[in-house]
PALOZA-683279 format. One record per residue (C-alpha): residue in one letter; residue number from 1; x, y, z. Coordinates in steps of 0.5 Angstrom, whole numbers, plus 500, padded with zeros to 3 digits. Each point is the difference from the previous one (the first is absolute). Example, Ala and Ser with C-alpha at 12.3 -4.5 7.8 and 13.67 -1.06 7.14 Angstrom:
2
('a', 1, (525, 491, 516))
('s', 2, (502, 507, 498))
***
This chain:
194
('m', 1, (278, 809, 816))
('l', 2, (497, 506, 502))
('k', 3, (500, 503, 507))
('p', 4, (494, 500, 504))
('y', 5, (501, 506, 504))
('f', 6, (505, 506, 501))
('d', 7, (498, 500, 507))
('k', 8, (496, 495, 504))
('k', 9, (497, 504, 505))
('l', 10, (497, 505, 495))
('i', 11, (494, 500, 496))
('e', 12, (503, 501, 493))
('a', 13, (497, 502, 494))
('g', 14, (503, 499, 493))
('c', 15, (499, 505, 495))
('d', 16, (502, 500, 492))
('e', 17, (497, 503, 494))
('a', 18, (499, 498, 493))
('g', 19, (500, 504, 493))
('r', 20, (505, 505, 502))
('g', 21, (503, 500, 493))
('c', 22, (494, 499, 496))
('l', 23, (498, 505, 495))
('s', 24, (492, 499, 501))
('g', 25, (496, 498, 506))
('p', 26, (500, 502, 507))
('v', 27, (506, 498, 505))
('f', 28, (497, 495, 505))
('a', 29, (503, 498, 507))
('a', 30, (498, 495, 505))
('a', 31, (501, 499, 508))
('v', 32, (500, 493, 503))
('i', 33, (501, 498, 507))
('l', 34, (502, 492, 500))
('p', 35, (500, 496, 507))
('k', 36, (507, 499, 502))
('n', 37, (499, 493, 499))
('f', 38, (498, 500, 493))
('k', 39, (504, 496, 495))
('n', 40, (499, 499, 492))
('k', 41, (506, 497, 496))
('l', 42, (497, 503, 494))
('l', 43, (499, 507, 502))
('n', 44, (506, 505, 497))
('d', 45, (500, 507, 497))
('s', 46, (495, 500, 495))
('k', 47, (504, 501, 494))
('k', 48, (504, 494, 501))
('l', 49, (493, 496, 500))
('s', 50, (496, 498, 494))
('e', 51, (493, 503, 499))
('g', 52, (497, 493, 502))
('i', 53, (503, 500, 507))
('r', 54, (499, 507, 501))
('y', 55, (493, 499, 500))
('d', 56, (500, 493, 503))
('l', 57, (503, 504, 506))
('r', 58, (496, 506, 501))
('p', 59, (494, 496, 503))
('v', 60, (505, 496, 505))
('i', 61, (503, 507, 502))
('e', 62, (493, 503, 501))
('n', 63, (497, 494, 504))
('e', 64, (506, 500, 504))
('a', 65, (502, 507, 501))
('i', 66, (498, 503, 507))
('a', 67, (499, 506, 495))
('f', 68, (501, 503, 493))
('a', 69, (498, 506, 496))
('v', 70, (501, 502, 493))
('a', 71, (499, 507, 497))
('q', 72, (502, 504, 494))
('v', 73, (502, 507, 498))
('s', 74, (497, 502, 493))
('c', 75, (504, 503, 494))
('k', 76, (497, 507, 501))
('e', 77, (503, 500, 507))
('i', 78, (507, 497, 498))
('d', 79, (500, 505, 495))
('e', 80, (499, 506, 505))
('i', 81, (505, 497, 506))
('n', 82, (505, 496, 496))
('i', 83, (500, 492, 500))
('l', 84, (505, 499, 506))
('n', 85, (495, 504, 504))
('a', 86, (494, 497, 497))
('s', 87, (503, 493, 502))
('f', 88, (501, 502, 507))
('l', 89, (493, 503, 500))
('a', 90, (497, 493, 498))
('m', 91, (504, 497, 506))
('h', 92, (497, 505, 504))
('r', 93, (493, 499, 498))
('a', 94, (501, 492, 500))
('l', 95, (502, 501, 508))
('d', 96, (494, 504, 501))
('k', 97, (496, 495, 498))
('l', 98, (503, 494, 505))
('k', 99, (495, 498, 505))
('t', 100, (506, 498, 505))
('k', 101, (505, 506, 501))
('p', 102, (507, 498, 499))
('q', 103, (505, 502, 505))
('s', 104, (506, 500, 495))
('l', 105, (500, 500, 492))
('l', 106, (505, 496, 495))
('i', 107, (500, 504, 494))
('d', 108, (503, 498, 493))
('g', 109, (505, 504, 498))
('n', 110, (505, 506, 502))
('r', 111, (495, 506, 502))
('f', 112, (494, 501, 503))
('k', 113, (496, 506, 503))
('k', 114, (498, 498, 507))
('y', 115, (493, 498, 502))
('k', 116, (497, 503, 506))
('t', 117, (504, 498, 506))
('i', 118, (502, 493, 498))
('p', 119, (507, 498, 499))
('h', 120, (502, 497, 493))
('q', 121, (506, 496, 497))
('c', 122, (502, 501, 493))
('i', 123, (503, 494, 497))
('i', 124, (503, 500, 493))
('e', 125, (497, 494, 496))
('g', 126, (496, 498, 507))
('d', 127, (495, 497, 496))
('g', 128, (505, 494, 499))
('k', 129, (502, 500, 507))
('y', 130, (494, 501, 505))
('l', 131, (493, 496, 499))
('s', 132, (496, 506, 502))
('i', 133, (503, 504, 494))
('a', 134, (500, 494, 495))
('a', 135, (492, 499, 502))
('a', 136, (499, 508, 499))
('s', 137, (504, 499, 493))
('v', 138, (495, 495, 498))
('l', 139, (494, 503, 502))
('a', 140, (502, 507, 497))
('k', 141, (502, 497, 493))
('t', 142, (494, 495, 499))
('y', 143, (495, 506, 502))
('r', 144, (503, 504, 495))
('d', 145, (500, 495, 495))
('d', 146, (493, 499, 501))
('y', 147, (498, 507, 499))
('m', 148, (505, 501, 494))
('n', 149, (496, 493, 497))
('k', 150, (493, 504, 501))
('l', 151, (503, 506, 496))
('h', 152, (502, 496, 495))
('i', 153, (493, 498, 498))
('k', 154, (499, 508, 499))
('f', 155, (506, 501, 496))
('p', 156, (503, 494, 497))
('h', 157, (504, 503, 495))
('y', 158, (505, 502, 506))
('n', 159, (501, 492, 501))
('w', 160, (500, 502, 508))
('r', 161, (498, 493, 501))
('q', 162, (507, 498, 498))
('n', 163, (504, 506, 502))
('k', 164, (496, 502, 506))
('g', 165, (502, 507, 498))
('y', 166, (507, 499, 500))
('g', 167, (504, 504, 494))
('t', 168, (501, 494, 495))
('k', 169, (501, 501, 493))
('a', 170, (493, 498, 498))
('h', 171, (497, 505, 505))
('r', 172, (504, 506, 498))
('e', 173, (499, 498, 493))
('a', 174, (492, 500, 502))
('i', 175, (501, 507, 503))
('a', 176, (503, 503, 494))
('k', 177, (495, 497, 496))
('y', 178, (493, 502, 504))
('g', 179, (503, 505, 505))
('a', 180, (500, 500, 508))
('n', 181, (494, 500, 504))
('d', 182, (498, 501, 507))
('h', 183, (503, 494, 502))
('h', 184, (507, 502, 498))
('r', 185, (504, 504, 505))
('k', 186, (502, 506, 496))
('s', 187, (506, 502, 504))
('f', 188, (503, 494, 498))
('t', 189, (504, 500, 493))
('l', 190, (495, 496, 496))
('l', 191, (504, 500, 494))
('p', 192, (507, 500, 498))
('l', 193, (502, 507, 499))
('t', 194, (502, 502, 493))
***
């Protein structure tokens, strides 16, 4: 069972990103403030959930959260500042959009760039430990998947509806055949080095 909070007294926002390891598409991040008494038996790290459950959970999270926000950082920006900094920037942008100001941040992972003057806790595999981070992981993943599904309609030969921009064998074969486009991260190794 995931923990409802790190500190009972503080307004906490859980933060997570999606798409960090992809070859194409933006990196997305979400920030979620849940009520201290929020409970949901299905909610977990988005990677451990089926696509159907993720999409079932999204309206529950959005309706029951005190505040939530989703943001993205483009491929061009990723290439300019690197994926780690882009992940932090996406989280900062999501935090900027929150309608309620958090007093503490719970960050999935082991590194973070300080956001304003708000204290933060980095929690390795936090999306499998705290409800607010798990909620952020579900929102970031589903919003990013929606984005990649729309891109797939324009560029079906990369099969982004299936691979969501990850470096699958079929995706790399499509890059070899059709070349990369503006939605690919040029700073990443798109094809195996020969």
